[in-house]
C-alpha positions, 0 to 999 in steps of 0.5 A, spaced: 371 869 828 365 873 832 360 870 829 362 863 828 364 863 836 358 867 839 358 868 846 356 861 849 349 860 854 351 854 859 357 851 862 358 845 856 358 852 852 362 856 855 368 851 855 366 850 847 367 857 847 374 858 850 377 852 846 375 856 840 377 863 842 384 860 844 384 856 837 382 863 833 390 866 833 392 859 831 388 858 825 390 866 823 397 863 824 396 857 819 392 861 814 398 866 814 403 861 814 400 858 807 399 865 804 407 866 805 408 859 802 404 861 796 407 867 795 414 865 796 412 859 791 409 865 786 415 869 787 419 863 785 415 862 778 415 869 777 423 870 777 423 864 773 419 867 768 423 873 768 429 868 766 426 865 760 424 872 757 431 875 758 433 868 755 429 869 749 430 877 749 438 875 749 437 870 742 433 875 739 439 880 740 444 875 737 440 873 731 439 880 729 
């Protein structure tokens, strides 16, 4: 992020730099929240697939 928002050289640039610095933690929080939701969705998908596997295994055991 430091490279994205290099140190300013003028008054207008100073204001932009300050705003970007204060936005930086918020950007991390948004990304982190997105990643958390993504992980939860993947975990739910894994659990559903595991249930399907268990059902198939049970059907195979009953058929034997």
